[in-house]
Structures are given as C-alpha cells and as structure tokens.
Legacy VTK file of the C-alpha trace (Angstrom):
# vtk DataFile Version 3.0
C-alpha trace
ASCII
DATASET POLYDATA
POINTS 118 float
-61.800 -15.304 -14.881
-60.608 -18.811 -15.318
-57.629 -19.877 -17.260
-59.658 -21.220 -20.139
-61.375 -17.911 -20.688
-58.015 -16.095 -20.433
-56.692 -18.318 -23.241
-59.827 -17.881 -25.413
-59.671 -14.104 -24.975
-55.959 -14.104 -25.930
-56.567 -16.142 -29.059
-59.477 -13.926 -30.038
-57.386 -10.764 -29.487
-54.606 -11.993 -31.664
-56.939 -13.267 -34.382
-59.072 -10.088 -34.362
-55.876 -7.933 -34.550
-54.845 -9.810 -37.718
-58.310 -9.496 -39.262
-58.537 -5.801 -38.446
-55.022 -5.212 -39.886
-56.139 -6.751 -43.183
-59.279 -4.593 -43.501
-59.335 -2.275 -46.456
-61.871 0.244 -45.135
-60.426 3.770 -45.536
-62.314 4.892 -42.406
-60.344 2.659 -40.180
-57.271 4.406 -38.918
-54.197 2.961 -37.147
-55.934 0.523 -34.660
-54.410 -1.538 -31.849
-56.545 -4.237 -30.377
-55.822 -3.969 -26.593
-58.056 -6.728 -25.222
-61.083 -8.934 -25.642
-63.599 -9.944 -23.014
-65.762 -12.884 -24.265
-68.876 -13.816 -22.336
-68.621 -17.253 -20.639
-71.100 -18.692 -23.163
-69.044 -17.244 -26.028
-72.150 -15.608 -27.561
-70.820 -12.010 -27.312
-67.401 -10.449 -26.955
-66.351 -6.900 -26.267
-63.222 -5.906 -28.266
-61.222 -3.044 -26.773
-59.165 -0.959 -29.074
-57.144 2.211 -29.336
-56.751 4.400 -32.318
-54.030 6.841 -33.240
-55.400 10.317 -34.126
-57.863 13.013 -33.151
-61.585 12.596 -32.299
-62.676 12.701 -35.989
-60.323 9.784 -36.777
-61.642 7.911 -33.701
-65.282 8.492 -34.787
-64.617 7.334 -38.390
-62.661 4.261 -37.131
-65.576 3.350 -34.820
-67.982 3.471 -37.821
-65.648 1.370 -39.894
-65.136 -1.237 -37.226
-68.904 -1.468 -36.527
-69.494 -2.084 -40.236
-66.622 -4.589 -40.458
-67.587 -6.581 -37.439
-69.511 -9.365 -39.317
-66.516 -9.720 -41.747
-64.081 -9.956 -38.765
-66.348 -12.621 -37.207
-66.232 -14.711 -40.409
-62.403 -14.445 -40.417
-62.251 -15.549 -36.825
-64.502 -18.546 -37.635
-62.139 -19.666 -40.336
-59.189 -19.538 -38.053
-60.417 -20.515 -34.569
-62.673 -23.448 -33.591
-65.165 -22.394 -30.984
-68.513 -23.863 -30.027
-70.095 -20.500 -30.869
-68.698 -17.553 -32.724
-69.157 -14.504 -30.497
-70.877 -11.419 -31.839
-68.271 -8.665 -31.642
-68.785 -5.219 -30.150
-65.868 -2.726 -30.608
-65.296 -0.328 -27.787
-62.566 2.280 -27.330
-60.246 1.192 -24.609
-60.881 3.688 -21.726
-57.531 2.906 -19.995
-55.579 4.590 -22.915
-57.397 7.865 -22.489
-57.169 7.541 -18.708
-53.355 7.001 -18.920
-52.968 9.988 -21.292
-54.900 12.153 -18.862
-52.644 11.074 -15.980
-49.580 11.866 -18.063
-51.048 15.320 -18.861
-51.692 16.024 -15.230
-48.194 14.879 -14.183
-46.595 17.059 -16.827
-48.640 20.007 -15.690
-47.669 19.298 -12.153
-43.950 19.365 -13.089
-44.472 22.660 -14.905
-46.156 24.225 -11.839
-43.548 23.171 -9.292
-41.276 25.859 -8.010
-37.650 25.472 -8.592
-35.743 25.126 -5.341
-32.087 25.700 -5.114
-29.678 23.829 -2.820
LINES 1 119
118 0 1 2 3 4 5 6 7 8 9 10 11 12 13 14 15 16 17 18 19 20 21 22 23 24 25 26 27 28 29 30 31 32 33 34 35 36 37 38 39 40 41 42 43 44 45 46 47 48 49 50 51 52 53 54 55 56 57 58 59 60 61 62 63 64 65 66 67 68 69 70 71 72 73 74 75 76 77 78 79 80 81 82 83 84 85 86 87 88 89 90 91 92 93 94 95 96 97 98 99 100 101 102 103 104 105 106 107 108 109 110 111 112 113 114 115 116 117
C-alpha cells in the first residue's frame, strides 16, 4: 500500500469514527473503528470495527451500522474531499477476536502449569 492510500485510509478512519460516535441509533453499541481499507479507485471501502458486548450486542450493532452506512457516507462527503465517495461496508475486526482467543489460551496455559518449587 502506498503512502497516499495510507493517508486516505487514516483520514477516512478518523472521520468515520466521528460520524459513528454521533449516530443516535439505539442498536449501535460501544463501537471502535479499528481500520479502513479503501480500494485504490476509492469506489469501495471496508471499515473494520470492534464492539464491546456479547454476540447479541454485536449482531444489533452490525444491523445498525449497515443501516447507517449511507448517512455516514454523507457525513464523510461533507468533511473530506475525494474524487469518489467510497461505498462503506462495515466488518467486525477479526484481529480483536483472535487476540482475545490468544489471551484465553495463554491464561488457560498458566492455570494448567504445574507449580515447581526451588
């Protein structure tokens, strides 16, 4: 990824985070925008997010974000000048769940270790 796309993705991430924070949809839980990957032609962008809560909260948040995507796109258009406004697709960030699973396994490993005396 070139430097220009890195900058565009960073600006989009910050702007999307502001727009999502201001949404009033009760389905949307506590969301953190963790990253954005815009296509080189800027027609589409994948927005990675994490949400605090259980699977029900995550499912409702996904529905709320999908419903709010056009509104978020409009908000971006008002704040950022781009040749094309990317169509947003919200996706749960898999690295968060992966990291939590690693932490869980490490904690289990510590619990299973025999205690050795010196």
